[in-house]
Backbone as XML, in Angstrom:
<?xml version="1.0"?>
<chain id="A" units="angstrom">
  <residue number="1" name="MET">
    <atom name="N" x="-68.878" y="-17.224" z="79.556"/>
    <atom name="CA" x="-68.360" y="-17.279" z="78.179"/>
    <atom name="C" x="-68.488" y="-18.719" z="77.666"/>
  </residue>
  <residue number="2" name="SER">
    <atom name="N" x="-68.989" y="-18.835" z="76.453"/>
    <atom name="CA" x="-69.127" y="-20.182" z="75.863"/>
    <atom name="C" x="-67.767" y="-20.686" z="75.390"/>
  </residue>
  <residue number="3" name="ALA">
    <atom name="N" x="-67.729" y="-21.957" z="75.107"/>
    <atom name="CA" x="-66.483" y="-22.562" z="74.636"/>
    <atom name="C" x="-66.054" y="-21.946" z="73.308"/>
  </residue>
  <residue number="4" name="ASP">
    <atom name="N" x="-67.030" y="-21.655" z="72.435"/>
    <atom name="CA" x="-66.714" y="-21.038" z="71.139"/>
    <atom name="C" x="-66.072" y="-19.672" z="71.335"/>
  </residue>
  <residue number="5" name="GLN">
    <atom name="N" x="-66.641" y="-18.891" z="72.253"/>
    <atom name="CA" x="-66.087" y="-17.560" z="72.516"/>
    <atom name="C" x="-64.670" y="-17.664" z="73.062"/>
  </residue>
  <residue number="6" name="ALA">
    <atom name="N" x="-64.472" y="-18.594" z="73.951"/>
    <atom name="CA" x="-63.148" y="-18.779" z="74.553"/>
    <atom name="C" x="-62.136" y="-19.154" z="73.474"/>
  </residue>
  <residue number="7" name="LYS">
    <atom name="N" x="-62.548" y="-20.053" z="72.574"/>
    <atom name="CA" x="-61.676" y="-20.496" z="71.490"/>
    <atom name="C" x="-61.326" y="-19.322" z="70.576"/>
  </residue>
  <residue number="8" name="GLN">
    <atom name="N" x="-62.362" y="-18.521" z="70.254"/>
    <atom name="CA" x="-62.162" y="-17.370" z="69.375"/>
    <atom name="C" x="-61.190" y="-16.372" z="70.009"/>
  </residue>
  <residue number="9" name="GLN">
    <atom name="N" x="-61.378" y="-16.128" z="71.302"/>
    <atom name="CA" x="-60.517" y="-15.177" z="72.001"/>
    <atom name="C" x="-59.075" y="-15.698" z="72.038"/>
  </residue>
  <residue number="10" name="ALA">
    <atom name="N" x="-58.919" y="-16.967" z="72.257"/>
    <atom name="CA" x="-57.584" y="-17.563" z="72.300"/>
    <atom name="C" x="-56.898" y="-17.429" z="70.943"/>
  </residue>
  <residue number="11" name="GLU">
    <atom name="N" x="-57.653" y="-17.638" z="69.870"/>
    <atom name="CA" x="-57.082" y="-17.516" z="68.519"/>
    <atom name="C" x="-56.668" y="-16.076" z="68.229"/>
  </residue>
  <residue number="12" name="GLN">
    <atom name="N" x="-57.506" y="-15.122" z="68.637"/>
    <atom name="CA" x="-57.174" y="-13.707" z="68.424"/>
    <atom name="C" x="-55.895" y="-13.345" z="69.173"/>
  </residue>
  <residue number="13" name="THR">
    <atom name="N" x="-55.813" y="-13.791" z="70.423"/>
    <atom name="CA" x="-54.628" y="-13.507" z="71.234"/>
    <atom name="C" x="-53.388" y="-14.120" z="70.586"/>
  </residue>
  <residue number="14" name="ALA">
    <atom name="N" x="-53.524" y="-15.325" z="70.084"/>
    <atom name="CA" x="-52.396" y="-15.998" z="69.433"/>
    <atom name="C" x="-51.959" y="-15.221" z="68.188"/>
  </residue>
  <residue number="15" name="ASP">
    <atom name="N" x="-52.925" y="-14.749" z="67.404"/>
    <atom name="CA" x="-52.603" y="-13.962" z="66.205"/>
    <atom name="C" x="-51.849" y="-12.694" z="66.575"/>
  </residue>
  <residue number="16" name="GLN">
    <atom name="N" x="-52.341" y="-11.992" z="67.589"/>
    <atom name="CA" x="-51.695" y="-10.738" z="68.007"/>
    <atom name="C" x="-50.279" y="-10.995" z="68.486"/>
  </residue>
  <residue number="17" name="THR">
    <atom name="N" x="-50.117" y="-12.059" z="69.275"/>
    <atom name="CA" x="-48.791" y="-12.398" z="69.789"/>
    <atom name="C" x="-47.835" y="-12.696" z="68.641"/>
  </residue>
  <residue number="18" name="LYS">
    <atom name="N" x="-48.331" y="-13.438" z="67.646"/>
    <atom name="CA" x="-47.521" y="-13.793" z="66.483"/>
    <atom name="C" x="-47.101" y="-12.527" z="65.723"/>
  </residue>
  <residue number="19" name="GLN">
    <atom name="N" x="-48.050" y="-11.607" z="65.520"/>
    <atom name="CA" x="-47.743" y="-10.367" z="64.807"/>
    <atom name="C" x="-46.715" y="-9.542" z="65.569"/>
  </residue>
  <residue number="20" name="GLN">
    <atom name="N" x="-46.879" y="-9.468" z="66.882"/>
    <atom name="CA" x="-45.930" y="-8.701" z="67.693"/>
    <atom name="C" x="-44.541" y="-9.320" z="67.626"/>
  </residue>
  <residue number="21" name="ALA">
    <atom name="N" x="-44.479" y="-10.638" z="67.653"/>
    <atom name="CA" x="-43.190" y="-11.324" z="67.588"/>
    <atom name="C" x="-42.515" y="-11.068" z="66.245"/>
  </residue>
  <residue number="22" name="GLU">
    <atom name="N" x="-43.304" y="-11.106" z="65.162"/>
    <atom name="CA" x="-42.735" y="-10.855" z="63.826"/>
    <atom name="C" x="-42.217" y="-9.427" z="63.729"/>
  </residue>
  <residue number="23" name="GLN">
    <atom name="N" x="-42.981" y="-8.475" z="64.277"/>
    <atom name="CA" x="-42.561" y="-7.066" z="64.233"/>
    <atom name="C" x="-41.277" y="-6.880" z="65.051"/>
  </residue>
  <residue number="24" name="ALA">
    <atom name="N" x="-41.209" y="-7.510" z="66.203"/>
    <atom name="CA" x="-40.019" y="-7.404" z="67.060"/>
    <atom name="C" x="-38.798" y="-7.971" z="66.336"/>
  </residue>
  <residue number="25" name="ALA">
    <atom name="N" x="-38.987" y="-9.078" z="65.623"/>
    <atom name="CA" x="-37.880" y="-9.687" z="64.878"/>
    <atom name="C" x="-37.406" y="-8.755" z="63.771"/>
  </residue>
  <residue number="26" name="LYS">
    <atom name="N" x="-38.371" y="-8.124" z="63.073"/>
    <atom name="CA" x="-38.000" y="-7.174" z="62.004"/>
    <atom name="C" x="-37.225" y="-5.999" z="62.586"/>
  </residue>
  <residue number="27" name="ASP">
    <atom name="N" x="-37.714" y="-5.456" z="63.708"/>
    <atom name="CA" x="-37.047" y="-4.316" z="64.346"/>
    <atom name="C" x="-35.625" y="-4.682" z="64.750"/>
  </residue>
  <residue number="28" name="ALA">
    <atom name="N" x="-35.466" y="-5.857" z="65.334"/>
    <atom name="CA" x="-34.147" y="-6.296" z="65.789"/>
    <atom name="C" x="-33.197" y="-6.435" z="64.603"/>
  </residue>
  <residue number="29" name="ALA">
    <atom name="N" x="-33.685" y="-7.003" z="63.511"/>
    <atom name="CA" x="-32.860" y="-7.170" z="62.315"/>
    <atom name="C" x="-32.447" y="-5.814" z="61.762"/>
  </residue>
  <residue number="30" name="GLN">
    <atom name="N" x="-33.388" y="-4.860" z="61.767"/>
    <atom name="CA" x="-33.088" y="-3.517" z="61.257"/>
    <atom name="C" x="-32.036" y="-2.838" z="62.131"/>
  </residue>
  <residue number="31" name="GLN">
    <atom name="N" x="-32.171" y="-2.961" z="63.448"/>
    <atom name="CA" x="-31.199" y="-2.354" z="64.355"/>
    <atom name="C" x="-29.823" y="-2.969" z="64.147"/>
  </residue>
  <residue number="32" name="GLN">
    <atom name="N" x="-29.773" y="-4.275" z="63.949"/>
    <atom name="CA" x="-28.502" y="-4.964" z="63.733"/>
    <atom name="C" x="-27.854" y="-4.462" z="62.442"/>
  </residue>
  <residue number="33" name="THR">
    <atom name="N" x="-28.679" y="-4.305" z="61.390"/>
    <atom name="CA" x="-28.170" y="-3.806" z="60.104"/>
    <atom name="C" x="-27.616" y="-2.394" z="60.264"/>
  </residue>
  <residue number="34" name="ASP">
    <atom name="N" x="-28.367" y="-1.527" z="60.957"/>
    <atom name="CA" x="-27.925" y="-0.152" z="61.176"/>
    <atom name="C" x="-26.611" y="-0.128" z="61.955"/>
  </residue>
  <residue number="35" name="LYS">
    <atom name="N" x="-26.523" y="-0.988" z="62.968"/>
    <atom name="CA" x="-25.308" y="-1.034" z="63.792"/>
    <atom name="C" x="-24.115" y="-1.474" z="62.948"/>
  </residue>
  <residue number="36" name="MET">
    <atom name="N" x="-24.327" y="-2.487" z="62.108"/>
    <atom name="CA" x="-23.235" y="-2.973" z="61.265"/>
    <atom name="C" x="-22.794" y="-1.882" z="60.293"/>
  </residue>
  <residue number="37" name="LYS">
    <atom name="N" x="-23.758" y="-1.152" z="59.719"/>
    <atom name="CA" x="-23.412" y="-0.059" z="58.799"/>
    <atom name="C" x="-22.605" y="1.005" z="59.536"/>
  </residue>
  <residue number="38" name="GLY">
    <atom name="N" x="-23.051" y="1.337" z="60.745"/>
    <atom name="CA" x="-22.356" y="2.349" z="61.546"/>
    <atom name="C" x="-20.947" y="1.904" z="61.884"/>
  </residue>
  <residue number="39" name="ASP">
    <atom name="N" x="-20.798" y="0.629" z="62.282"/>
    <atom name="CA" x="-19.480" y="0.096" z="62.625"/>
    <atom name="C" x="-18.563" y="0.128" z="61.406"/>
  </residue>
  <residue number="40" name="ALA">
    <atom name="N" x="-19.078" y="-0.244" z="60.243"/>
    <atom name="CA" x="-18.277" y="-0.275" z="59.019"/>
    <atom name="C" x="-17.806" y="1.135" z="58.664"/>
  </residue>
  <residue number="41" name="ALA">
    <atom name="N" x="-18.705" y="2.110" z="58.793"/>
    <atom name="CA" x="-18.340" y="3.497" z="58.482"/>
    <atom name="C" x="-17.260" y="3.988" z="59.444"/>
  </residue>
  <residue number="42" name="LYS">
    <atom name="N" x="-17.394" y="3.649" z="60.711"/>
    <atom name="CA" x="-16.413" y="4.069" z="61.712"/>
    <atom name="C" x="-15.057" y="3.425" z="61.425"/>
  </residue>
  <residue number="43" name="GLN">
    <atom name="N" x="-15.058" y="2.152" z="61.078"/>
    <atom name="CA" x="-13.806" y="1.454" z="60.766"/>
    <atom name="C" x="-13.126" y="2.101" z="59.559"/>
  </residue>
  <residue number="44" name="ALA">
    <atom name="N" x="-13.905" y="2.446" z="58.545"/>
    <atom name="CA" x="-13.348" y="3.066" z="57.346"/>
    <atom name="C" x="-12.710" y="4.402" z="57.698"/>
  </residue>
  <residue number="45" name="GLN">
    <atom name="N" x="-13.373" y="5.172" z="58.559"/>
    <atom name="CA" x="-12.819" y="6.467" z="58.978"/>
    <atom name="C" x="-11.511" y="6.265" z="59.738"/>
  </residue>
  <residue number="46" name="ASP">
    <atom name="N" x="-11.513" y="5.276" z="60.648"/>
    <atom name="CA" x="-10.301" y="5.001" z="61.428"/>
    <atom name="C" x="-9.150" y="4.613" z="60.514"/>
  </residue>
  <residue number="47" name="GLN">
    <atom name="N" x="-9.420" y="3.791" z="59.513"/>
    <atom name="CA" x="-8.370" y="3.342" z="58.595"/>
    <atom name="C" x="-7.832" y="4.526" z="57.789"/>
  </residue>
  <residue number="48" name="MET">
    <atom name="N" x="-8.740" y="5.433" z="57.399"/>
    <atom name="CA" x="-8.293" y="6.610" z="56.644"/>
    <atom name="C" x="-7.374" y="7.468" z="57.500"/>
  </residue>
  <residue number="49" name="LYS">
    <atom name="N" x="-7.677" y="7.596" z="58.780"/>
    <atom name="CA" x="-6.844" y="8.393" z="59.690"/>
    <atom name="C" x="-5.472" y="7.751" z="59.862"/>
  </residue>
  <residue number="50" name="GLN">
    <atom name="N" x="-5.443" y="6.401" z="59.877"/>
    <atom name="CA" x="-4.193" y="5.683" z="60.102"/>
    <atom name="C" x="-3.319" y="5.646" z="58.842"/>
  </residue>
  <residue number="51" name="ALA">
    <atom name="N" x="-3.953" y="5.769" z="57.670"/>
    <atom name="CA" x="-3.188" y="5.687" z="56.425"/>
    <atom name="C" x="-2.220" y="6.872" z="56.332"/>
  </residue>
  <residue number="52" name="PRO">
    <atom name="N" x="-1.028" y="6.625" z="55.810"/>
    <atom name="CA" x="-0.048" y="7.720" z="55.672"/>
    <atom name="C" x="-0.618" y="8.816" z="54.776"/>
  </residue>
  <residue number="53" name="GLY">
    <atom name="N" x="-0.580" y="10.040" z="55.240"/>
    <atom name="CA" x="-1.092" y="11.165" z="54.445"/>
    <atom name="C" x="-2.601" y="11.125" z="54.294"/>
  </residue>
  <residue number="54" name="GLY">
    <atom name="N" x="-3.290" y="10.328" z="55.109"/>
    <atom name="CA" x="-4.751" y="10.222" z="55.024"/>
    <atom name="C" x="-5.432" y="11.390" z="55.705"/>
  </residue>
  <residue number="55" name="ALA">
    <atom name="N" x="-6.742" y="11.377" z="55.679"/>
    <atom name="CA" x="-7.531" y="12.449" z="56.304"/>
    <atom name="C" x="-7.219" y="12.516" z="57.786"/>
  </residue>
  <residue number="56" name="LYS">
    <atom name="N" x="-7.006" y="13.714" z="58.263"/>
    <atom name="CA" x="-6.691" y="13.897" z="59.688"/>
    <atom name="C" x="-7.941" y="14.345" z="60.428"/>
  </residue>
</chain>
């Protein structure tokens, strides 16, 4: 393999790694958002149950 080919391959690998890292970060952020929404909904339900005359 020539030096140019090696350089090109290294750049491609770097691009792919960068894209995968960005996608992983997006996925993690989405999961965190979903978890927070779920936690908030659960807390609201718990508070309604605890409120006097609230939903049982």
